[in-house]
N, CA, C, O and the ligand as a Tripos MOL2 file, in Angstrom:
@<TRIPOS>MOLECULE
protein
  237   235    60     0     0
PROTEIN
NO_CHARGES

@<TRIPOS>ATOM
      1 N         118.0360   80.7200   90.8730 N.3       1 MET1
      2 CA        118.1400   81.3880   92.3460 C.3       1 MET1
      3 C         117.1760   82.4280   92.6030 C.2       1 MET1
      4 O         117.0570   83.3790   91.8300 O.2       1 MET1
      5 N         116.5020   82.3050   93.6150 N.am      2 LYS2
      6 CA        115.4700   83.3310   93.8410 C.3       2 LYS2
      7 C         116.0600   84.5420   94.7500 C.2       2 LYS2
      8 O         116.7610   84.4560   95.7580 O.2       2 LYS2
      9 N         115.6050   85.6040   94.1430 N.am      3 LYS3
     10 CA        116.3450   86.7130   94.7680 C.3       3 LYS3
     11 C         115.3300   87.1930   96.2040 C.2       3 LYS3
     12 O         114.2040   87.6690   96.0640 O.2       3 LYS3
     13 N         115.8670   87.0010   97.3110 N.am      4 VAL4
     14 CA        115.0880   87.5460   98.4690 C.3       4 VAL4
     15 C         115.5010   88.8590   98.9530 C.2       4 VAL4
     16 O         116.6790   89.0400   99.2620 O.2       4 VAL4
     17 N         114.6470   89.7760   99.0440 N.am      5 LYS5
     18 CA        115.0250   91.2200   99.6200 C.3       5 LYS5
     19 C         115.3200   91.1830  101.0250 C.2       5 LYS5
     20 O         114.4560   90.9980  101.8820 O.2       5 LYS5
     21 N         116.4660   91.3480  101.2450 N.am      6 THR6
     22 CA        116.8910   91.4080  102.6360 C.3       6 THR6
     23 C         117.6020   92.8660  102.9520 C.2       6 THR6
     24 O         118.1580   93.5040  102.0580 O.2       6 THR6
     25 N         117.5420   93.2200  104.0080 N.am      7 SER7
     26 CA        117.8790   94.4340  104.5120 C.3       7 SER7
     27 C         119.4430   94.2720  105.1340 C.2       7 SER7
     28 O         119.9590   93.1620  105.2670 O.2       7 SER7
     29 N         120.0620   95.4110  105.4620 N.am      8 ALA8
     30 CA        121.3660   95.5070  105.9420 C.3       8 ALA8
     31 C         121.6320   94.6350  107.1280 C.2       8 ALA8
     32 O         120.8220   94.6230  108.0540 O.2       8 ALA8
     33 N         122.7130   93.9060  107.1590 N.am      9 LYS9
     34 CA        123.1030   93.2430  108.4420 C.3       9 LYS9
     35 C         123.4380   94.0510  109.6140 C.2       9 LYS9
     36 O         124.1040   95.0750  109.4600 O.2       9 LYS9
     37 N         123.0330   93.6810  110.7820 N.am     10 GLY10
     38 CA        123.4610   94.4080  112.1540 C.3      10 GLY10
     39 C         122.6060   95.5570  112.2960 C.2      10 GLY10
     40 O         123.0280   96.3610  113.1270 O.2      10 GLY10
     41 N         121.6700   95.8280  111.8020 N.am     11 ARG11
     42 CA        120.6530   97.0160  112.0310 C.3      11 ARG11
     43 C         120.0790   96.8550  113.6240 C.2      11 ARG11
     44 O         119.7540   95.7840  114.1360 O.2      11 ARG11
     45 N         120.0440   97.9240  114.1470 N.am     12 VAL12
     46 CA        119.4130   97.8090  115.4320 C.3      12 VAL12
     47 C         118.1000   98.5140  115.4920 C.2      12 VAL12
     48 O         117.8380   99.4430  114.7280 O.2      12 VAL12
     49 N         117.3170   98.0950  116.3550 N.am     13 CYS13
     50 CA        116.0210   98.8770  116.7130 C.3      13 CYS13
     51 C         116.1750  100.1270  116.9440 C.2      13 CYS13
     52 O         117.0960  100.4620  117.6880 O.2      13 CYS13
     53 N         115.2870  101.1490  116.3470 N.am     14 ARG14
     54 CA        115.5330  102.4070  116.4980 C.3      14 ARG14
     55 C         114.7750  102.9690  117.7390 C.2      14 ARG14
     56 O         114.7190  104.1880  117.9030 O.2      14 ARG14
     57 N         114.2200  102.1490  118.5700 N.am     15 TYR15
     58 CA        113.4380  102.6410  119.6520 C.3      15 TYR15
     59 C         114.4950  102.9690  120.7240 C.2      15 TYR15
     60 O         115.4680  102.2300  120.8740 O.2      15 TYR15
     61 N         114.2970  104.1240  121.5030 N.am     16 ARG16
     62 CA        115.3080  104.5070  122.4970 C.3      16 ARG16
     63 C         115.5820  103.4160  123.4370 C.2      16 ARG16
     64 O         114.7110  102.7510  123.9980 O.2      16 ARG16
     65 N         116.9410  103.2650  123.5820 N.am     17 ASN17
     66 CA        117.3620  102.1820  124.6660 C.3      17 ASN17
     67 C         117.0540  100.7330  124.2030 C.2      17 ASN17
     68 O         117.1930   99.7880  124.9790 O.2      17 ASN17
     69 N         116.6590  100.5870  123.0060 N.am     18 CYS18
     70 CA        116.4680   99.2740  122.6990 C.3      18 CYS18
     71 C         117.5420   98.8280  121.6770 C.2      18 CYS18
     72 O         117.7270   99.4040  120.6050 O.2      18 CYS18
     73 N         118.2600   97.7030  122.1290 N.am     19 HIS19
     74 CA        119.4900   97.3720  121.4020 C.3      19 HIS19
     75 C         119.2010   95.9740  120.3980 C.2      19 HIS19
     76 O         120.0710   95.2390  119.9310 O.2      19 HIS19
     77 N         118.0900   95.8830  120.2670 N.am     20 ASN20
     78 CA        117.5870   94.4340  119.7260 C.3      20 ASN20
     79 C         118.1210   94.4710  118.2260 C.2      20 ASN20
     80 O         117.6730   95.3660  117.5090 O.2      20 ASN20
     81 N         118.9890   93.6260  117.7210 N.am     21 ILE21
     82 CA        119.2750   93.4010  116.4350 C.3      21 ILE21
     83 C         118.1300   93.0960  115.4380 C.2      21 ILE21
     84 O         117.3380   92.1850  115.6820 O.2      21 ILE21
     85 N         118.0460   93.7560  114.4560 N.am     22 LEU22
     86 CA        116.9440   93.4340  113.4550 C.3      22 LEU22
     87 C         117.3470   92.3410  112.4880 C.2      22 LEU22
     88 O         118.4680   92.3420  111.9790 O.2      22 LEU22
     89 N         116.5180   91.4840  112.2520 N.am     23 SER23
     90 CA        116.7090   90.4720  111.2630 C.3      23 SER23
     91 C         116.9290   91.1200  109.8960 C.2      23 SER23
     92 O         116.3840   92.1720  109.5600 O.2      23 SER23
     93 N         117.7410   90.4390  109.1590 N.am     24 ILE24
     94 CA        117.9540   91.0500  107.5960 C.3      24 ILE24
     95 C         116.5260   90.8510  106.8390 C.2      24 ILE24
     96 O         116.3390   91.4270  105.7670 O.2      24 ILE24
     97 N         115.5610   90.0550  107.3960 N.am     25 TYR25
     98 CA        114.3560   89.8530  106.7160 C.3      25 TYR25
     99 C         113.3610   90.8860  107.2650 C.2      25 TYR25
    100 O         112.2290   90.9770  106.7890 O.2      25 TYR25
    101 N         113.8440   91.7540  108.3890 N.am     26 ASN26
    102 CA        112.7840   92.7380  108.8370 C.3      26 ASN26
    103 C         113.2110   94.0140  108.3380 C.2      26 ASN26
    104 O         114.2040   94.5670  108.8100 O.2      26 ASN26
    105 N         112.4800   94.5540  107.3480 N.am     27 HIS27
    106 CA        112.7000   95.6320  106.7960 C.3      27 HIS27
    107 C         112.1090   96.9600  107.5760 C.2      27 HIS27
    108 O         112.0980   98.0750  107.0550 O.2      27 HIS27
    109 N         111.7220   96.7350  108.6220 N.am     28 GLU28
    110 CA        111.2570   97.7450  109.4200 C.3      28 GLU28
    111 C         112.2580   98.5810  110.3740 C.2      28 GLU28
    112 O         113.3500   98.0780  110.6360 O.2      28 GLU28
    113 N         111.9650   99.6580  110.8210 N.am     29 GLU29
    114 CA        112.9210  100.3460  111.7260 C.3      29 GLU29
    115 C         113.1220   99.9190  113.2130 C.2      29 GLU29
    116 O         114.0940  100.2510  113.8910 O.2      29 GLU29
    117 N         112.0390   99.1100  113.6540 N.am     30 TYR30
    118 CA        111.9100   98.7510  114.8570 C.3      30 TYR30
    119 C         112.0750   97.1460  115.0450 C.2      30 TYR30
    120 O         112.0750   96.4050  114.0620 O.2      30 TYR30
    121 N         112.2030   96.7040  116.2440 N.am     31 CYS31
    122 CA        112.0950   95.2010  116.2930 C.3      31 CYS31
    123 C         110.6930   94.9670  116.4320 C.2      31 CYS31
    124 O         109.9090   95.9170  116.4310 O.2      31 CYS31
    125 N         110.2690   93.6630  116.5640 N.am     32 HIS32
    126 CA        108.9410   93.1940  116.4830 C.3      32 HIS32
    127 C         108.2550   93.6960  117.5680 C.2      32 HIS32
    128 O         107.0380   93.8020  117.4110 O.2      32 HIS32
    129 N         108.7670   94.0680  118.7400 N.am     33 VAL33
    130 CA        108.1610   94.4920  119.8840 C.3      33 VAL33
    131 C         107.5930   95.9370  119.7080 C.2      33 VAL33
    132 O         106.4140   96.2680  119.8320 O.2      33 VAL33
    133 N         108.6940   96.7610  119.3850 N.am     34 HIS34
    134 CA        108.4170   98.3210  119.0850 C.3      34 HIS34
    135 C         107.7620   98.5830  117.7480 C.2      34 HIS34
    136 O         107.2780   99.6980  117.5540 O.2      34 HIS34
    137 N         107.7010   97.6330  116.7860 N.am     35 GLN35
    138 CA        107.0040   97.8280  115.5480 C.3      35 GLN35
    139 C         105.4150   97.8440  115.8630 C.2      35 GLN35
    140 O         104.6390   98.5900  115.2650 O.2      35 GLN35
    141 N         105.0020   96.8870  116.9230 N.am     36 LEU36
    142 CA        103.6510   96.9250  117.2330 C.3      36 LEU36
    143 C         103.3840   98.2210  117.7620 C.2      36 LEU36
    144 O         102.4080   98.8320  117.3250 O.2      36 LEU36
    145 N         104.2930   98.8590  118.8640 N.am     37 MET37
    146 CA        103.9960  100.1810  119.4180 C.3      37 MET37
    147 C         103.9490  101.1440  118.4730 C.2      37 MET37
    148 O         103.0050  101.9340  118.4950 O.2      37 MET37
    149 N         104.9220  101.2430  117.5160 N.am     38 ALA38
    150 CA        104.9230  102.2020  116.3850 C.3      38 ALA38
    151 C         103.6240  102.2950  115.7080 C.2      38 ALA38
    152 O         103.0980  103.3840  115.4770 O.2      38 ALA38
    153 N         103.0830  101.1350  115.3770 N.am     39 LEU39
    154 CA        101.8620  100.8650  114.7420 C.3      39 LEU39
    155 C         100.5770  101.5830  115.2530 C.2      39 LEU39
    156 O          99.7260  102.2380  114.6510 O.2      39 LEU39
    157 N         100.7230  101.2300  116.6050 N.am     40 SER40
    158 CA         99.6930  101.7700  117.5950 C.3      40 SER40
    159 C          99.7520  103.2250  117.9230 C.2      40 SER40
    160 O          98.8830  103.7990  118.5800 O.2      40 SER40
    161 N         100.7970  103.7820  117.4440 N.am     41 GLY41
    162 CA        101.0940  105.3000  118.0110 C.3      41 GLY41
    163 C         101.5580  105.5090  119.3290 C.2      41 GLY41
    164 O         101.6110  106.6100  119.8780 O.2      41 GLY41
    165 N         101.8950  104.4220  119.8260 N.am     42 ASN42
    166 CA        102.1060  104.4050  121.2060 C.3      42 ASN42
    167 C         103.7420  104.4610  121.6760 C.2      42 ASN42
    168 O         104.1680  104.0120  122.7400 O.2      42 ASN42
    169 N         104.5420  105.1160  120.6300 N.am     43 ILE43
    170 CA        105.8810  105.2970  120.6550 C.3      43 ILE43
    171 C         106.3630  106.4840  120.9100 C.2      43 ILE43
    172 O         105.6800  107.4410  120.5450 O.2      43 ILE43
    173 N         107.3990  106.6890  121.4600 N.am     44 ASN44
    174 CA        108.0050  108.0420  121.9010 C.3      44 ASN44
    175 C         108.6580  108.4160  120.5360 C.2      44 ASN44
    176 O         109.4470  107.6640  119.9650 O.2      44 ASN44
    177 N         108.2470  109.7170  120.0180 N.am     45 LYS45
    178 CA        108.8050  110.2900  119.0780 C.3      45 LYS45
    179 C         109.9870  111.2480  119.4980 C.2      45 LYS45
    180 O         109.8640  111.9890  120.4740 O.2      45 LYS45
    181 N         110.9400  111.2210  118.8650 N.am     46 PRO46
    182 CA        112.1700  112.4020  118.8650 C.3      46 PRO46
    183 C         111.6220  113.6050  119.3650 C.2      46 PRO46
    184 O         110.7480  114.2020  118.7370 O.2      46 PRO46
    185 N         112.0890  114.0290  120.5030 N.am     47 SER47
    186 CA        111.4840  115.3440  120.7820 C.3      47 SER47
    187 C         112.0770  116.5210  119.8200 C.2      47 SER47
    188 O         111.5590  117.6340  119.7210 O.2      47 SER47
    189 N         113.2160  116.1060  119.1470 N.am     48 SER48
    190 CA        113.8410  117.1620  118.3270 C.3      48 SER48
    191 C         112.8720  117.5690  117.2250 C.2      48 SER48
    192 O         112.8400  118.7250  116.8030 O.2      48 SER48
    193 N         112.0440  116.5540  116.7450 N.am     49 LEU49
    194 CA        110.8930  116.6460  115.7950 C.3      49 LEU49
    195 C         109.8410  117.7740  116.1470 C.2      49 LEU49
    196 O         109.5070  118.6980  115.4060 O.2      49 LEU49
    197 N         109.3770  117.5080  117.4550 N.am     50 LYS50
    198 CA        108.5070  118.5690  118.0100 C.3      50 LYS50
    199 C         108.9620  119.8210  117.9680 C.2      50 LYS50
    200 O         108.2550  120.7360  117.5460 O.2      50 LYS50
    201 N         110.1190  119.9920  118.3750 N.am     51 LYS51
    202 CA        110.6820  121.3420  118.6590 C.3      51 LYS51
    203 C         110.9020  121.9280  117.2390 C.2      51 LYS51
    204 O         110.8830  123.1550  117.1480 O.2      51 LYS51
    205 N         111.1110  121.1840  116.1100 N.am     52 ALA52
    206 CA        111.3520  121.7100  114.8670 C.3      52 ALA52
    207 C         110.0490  122.4200  114.3580 C.2      52 ALA52
    208 O         110.0760  123.4590  113.6990 O.2      52 ALA52
    209 N         108.8750  121.7390  114.7400 N.am     53 VAL53
    210 CA        107.4810  122.1460  114.2650 C.3      53 VAL53
    211 C         107.1880  123.5430  115.1350 C.2      53 VAL53
    212 O         106.7250  124.5790  114.6570 O.2      53 VAL53
    213 N         107.5350  123.3410  116.4010 N.am     54 ILE54
    214 CA        106.9890  124.4890  117.2640 C.3      54 ILE54
    215 C         107.9650  125.9010  116.8460 C.2      54 ILE54
    216 O         107.5040  127.0380  116.7510 O.2      54 ILE54
    217 N         109.2470  125.5630  116.6510 N.am     55 LYS55
    218 CA        109.9780  126.7010  116.3360 C.3      55 LYS55
    219 C         109.8690  127.2080  114.7410 C.2      55 LYS55
    220 O         110.4690  126.7210  113.7830 O.2      55 LYS55
    221 N         108.9440  128.3090  114.7410 N.am     56 LYS56
    222 CA        108.9480  128.7320  113.4110 C.3      56 LYS56
    223 C         109.5230  130.0520  113.4960 C.2      56 LYS56
    224 O         109.3880  130.8350  114.4370 O.2      56 LYS56
    225 N         110.3030  130.2670  112.2240 N.am     57 GLN57
    226 CA        110.8740  131.3670  112.0680 C.3      57 GLN57
    227 C         110.0940  132.5090  111.6740 C.2      57 GLN57
    228 O         109.3610  132.5300  110.6860 O.2      57 GLN57
    229 N         110.2900  133.5310  112.5400 N.am     58 LYS58
    230 CA        109.3530  134.8300  112.1170 C.3      58 LYS58
    231 C         110.0170  135.7650  111.1160 C.2      58 LYS58
    232 O         111.1840  136.1140  111.2950 O.2      58 LYS58
    233 N         109.3430  136.1630  110.1150 N.am     59 LYS59
    234 CA        109.9530  137.0130  109.1060 C.3      59 LYS59
    235 C         109.6720  138.4780  109.3050 C.2      59 LYS59
    236 O         110.1320  139.3070  108.5190 O.2      59 LYS59
    237 ZN        112.9160   97.3870  120.0150 Zn       60 ZN60
@<TRIPOS>BOND
     1     1     2 1
     2     2     3 1
     3     3     4 2
     4     3     5 am
     5     5     6 1
     6     6     7 1
     7     7     8 2
     8     7     9 am
     9     9    10 1
    10    10    11 1
    11    11    12 2
    12    11    13 am
    13    13    14 1
    14    14    15 1
    15    15    16 2
    16    15    17 am
    17    17    18 1
    18    18    19 1
    19    19    20 2
    20    19    21 am
    21    21    22 1
    22    22    23 1
    23    23    24 2
    24    23    25 am
    25    25    26 1
    26    26    27 1
    27    27    28 2
    28    27    29 am
    29    29    30 1
    30    30    31 1
    31    31    32 2
    32    31    33 am
    33    33    34 1
    34    34    35 1
    35    35    36 2
    36    35    37 am
    37    37    38 1
    38    38    39 1
    39    39    40 2
    40    39    41 am
    41    41    42 1
    42    42    43 1
    43    43    44 2
    44    43    45 am
    45    45    46 1
    46    46    47 1
    47    47    48 2
    48    47    49 am
    49    49    50 1
    50    50    51 1
    51    51    52 2
    52    51    53 am
    53    53    54 1
    54    54    55 1
    55    55    56 2
    56    55    57 am
    57    57    58 1
    58    58    59 1
    59    59    60 2
    60    59    61 am
    61    61    62 1
    62    62    63 1
    63    63    64 2
    64    63    65 am
    65    65    66 1
    66    66    67 1
    67    67    68 2
    68    67    69 am
    69    69    70 1
    70    70    71 1
    71    71    72 2
    72    71    73 am
    73    73    74 1
    74    74    75 1
    75    75    76 2
    76    75    77 am
    77    77    78 1
    78    78    79 1
    79    79    80 2
    80    79    81 am
    81    81    82 1
    82    82    83 1
    83    83    84 2
    84    83    85 am
    85    85    86 1
    86    86    87 1
    87    87    88 2
    88    87    89 am
    89    89    90 1
    90    90    91 1
    91    91    92 2
    92    91    93 am
    93    93    94 1
    94    94    95 1
    95    95    96 2
    96    95    97 am
    97    97    98 1
    98    98    99 1
    99    99   100 2
   100    99   101 am
   101   101   102 1
   102   102   103 1
   103   103   104 2
   104   103   105 am
   105   105   106 1
   106   106   107 1
   107   107   108 2
   108   107   109 am
   109   109   110 1
   110   110   111 1
   111   111   112 2
   112   111   113 am
   113   113   114 1
   114   114   115 1
   115   115   116 2
   116   115   117 am
   117   117   118 1
   118   118   119 1
   119   119   120 2
   120   119   121 am
   121   121   122 1
   122   122   123 1
   123   123   124 2
   124   123   125 am
   125   125   126 1
   126   126   127 1
   127   127   128 2
   128   127   129 am
   129   129   130 1
   130   130   131 1
   131   131   132 2
   132   131   133 am
   133   133   134 1
   134   134   135 1
   135   135   136 2
   136   135   137 am
   137   137   138 1
   138   138   139 1
   139   139   140 2
   140   139   141 am
   141   141   142 1
   142   142   143 1
   143   143   144 2
   144   143   145 am
   145   145   146 1
   146   146   147 1
   147   147   148 2
   148   147   149 am
   149   149   150 1
   150   150   151 1
   151   151   152 2
   152   151   153 am
   153   153   154 1
   154   154   155 1
   155   155   156 2
   156   155   157 am
   157   157   158 1
   158   158   159 1
   159   159   160 2
   160   159   161 am
   161   161   162 1
   162   162   163 1
   163   163   164 2
   164   163   165 am
   165   165   166 1
   166   166   167 1
   167   167   168 2
   168   167   169 am
   169   169   170 1
   170   170   171 1
   171   171   172 2
   172   171   173 am
   173   173   174 1
   174   174   175 1
   175   175   176 2
   176   175   177 am
   177   177   178 1
   178   178   179 1
   179   179   180 2
   180   179   181 am
   181   181   182 1
   182   182   183 1
   183   183   184 2
   184   183   185 am
   185   185   186 1
   186   186   187 1
   187   187   188 2
   188   187   189 am
   189   189   190 1
   190   190   191 1
   191   191   192 2
   192   191   193 am
   193   193   194 1
   194   194   195 1
   195   195   196 2
   196   195   197 am
   197   197   198 1
   198   198   199 1
   199   199   200 2
   200   199   201 am
   201   201   202 1
   202   202   203 1
   203   203   204 2
   204   203   205 am
   205   205   206 1
   206   206   207 1
   207   207   208 2
   208   207   209 am
   209   209   210 1
   210   210   211 1
   211   211   212 2
   212   211   213 am
   213   213   214 1
   214   214   215 1
   215   215   216 2
   216   215   217 am
   217   217   218 1
   218   218   219 1
   219   219   220 2
   220   219   221 am
   221   221   222 1
   222   222   223 1
   223   223   224 2
   224   223   225 am
   225   225   226 1
   226   226   227 1
   227   227   228 2
   228   227   229 am
   229   229   230 1
   230   230   231 1
   231   231   232 2
   232   231   233 am
   233   233   234 1
   234   234   235 1
   235   235   236 2
@<TRIPOS>SUBSTRUCTURE
     1 MET1         2 RESIDUE 1 A MET
     2 LYS2         6 RESIDUE 1 A LYS
     3 LYS3        10 RESIDUE 1 A LYS
     4 VAL4        14 RESIDUE 1 A VAL
     5 LYS5        18 RESIDUE 1 A LYS
     6 THR6        22 RESIDUE 1 A THR
     7 SER7        26 RESIDUE 1 A SER
     8 ALA8        30 RESIDUE 1 A ALA
     9 LYS9        34 RESIDUE 1 A LYS
    10 GLY10       38 RESIDUE 1 A GLY
    11 ARG11       42 RESIDUE 1 A ARG
    12 VAL12       46 RESIDUE 1 A VAL
    13 CYS13       50 RESIDUE 1 A CYS
    14 ARG14       54 RESIDUE 1 A ARG
    15 TYR15       58 RESIDUE 1 A TYR
    16 ARG16       62 RESIDUE 1 A ARG
    17 ASN17       66 RESIDUE 1 A ASN
    18 CYS18       70 RESIDUE 1 A CYS
    19 HIS19       74 RESIDUE 1 A HIS
    20 ASN20       78 RESIDUE 1 A ASN
    21 ILE21       82 RESIDUE 1 A ILE
    22 LEU22       86 RESIDUE 1 A LEU
    23 SER23       90 RESIDUE 1 A SER
    24 ILE24       94 RESIDUE 1 A ILE
    25 TYR25       98 RESIDUE 1 A TYR
    26 ASN26      102 RESIDUE 1 A ASN
    27 HIS27      106 RESIDUE 1 A HIS
    28 GLU28      110 RESIDUE 1 A GLU
    29 GLU29      114 RESIDUE 1 A GLU
    30 TYR30      118 RESIDUE 1 A TYR
    31 CYS31      122 RESIDUE 1 A CYS
    32 HIS32      126 RESIDUE 1 A HIS
    33 VAL33      130 RESIDUE 1 A VAL
    34 HIS34      134 RESIDUE 1 A HIS
    35 GLN35      138 RESIDUE 1 A GLN
    36 LEU36      142 RESIDUE 1 A LEU
    37 MET37      146 RESIDUE 1 A MET
    38 ALA38      150 RESIDUE 1 A ALA
    39 LEU39      154 RESIDUE 1 A LEU
    40 SER40      158 RESIDUE 1 A SER
    41 GLY41      162 RESIDUE 1 A GLY
    42 ASN42      166 RESIDUE 1 A ASN
    43 ILE43      170 RESIDUE 1 A ILE
    44 ASN44      174 RESIDUE 1 A ASN
    45 LYS45      178 RESIDUE 1 A LYS
    46 PRO46      182 RESIDUE 1 A PRO
    47 SER47      186 RESIDUE 1 A SER
    48 SER48      190 RESIDUE 1 A SER
    49 LEU49      194 RESIDUE 1 A LEU
    50 LYS50      198 RESIDUE 1 A LYS
    51 LYS51      202 RESIDUE 1 A LYS
    52 ALA52      206 RESIDUE 1 A ALA
    53 VAL53      210 RESIDUE 1 A VAL
    54 ILE54      214 RESIDUE 1 A ILE
    55 LYS55      218 RESIDUE 1 A LYS
    56 LYS56      222 RESIDUE 1 A LYS
    57 GLN57      226 RESIDUE 1 A GLN
    58 LYS58      230 RESIDUE 1 A LYS
    59 LYS59      234 RESIDUE 1 A LYS
    60 ZN60       237 GROUP 0 **** ****
């Protein structure tokens, strides 16, 4: 029996407002549509990440 690497069932695309269920054979974070967008850098990144970079603690 061949072992096929699969991901957890019922994962949802991480793109905002996208509720596409990812295939267990899709190991990416996004559905195929948004995966292309993510690869081309055309995806909205969480604003919290940006804030974390800008907010530097002064010592
Ligand atoms: Zn998606």
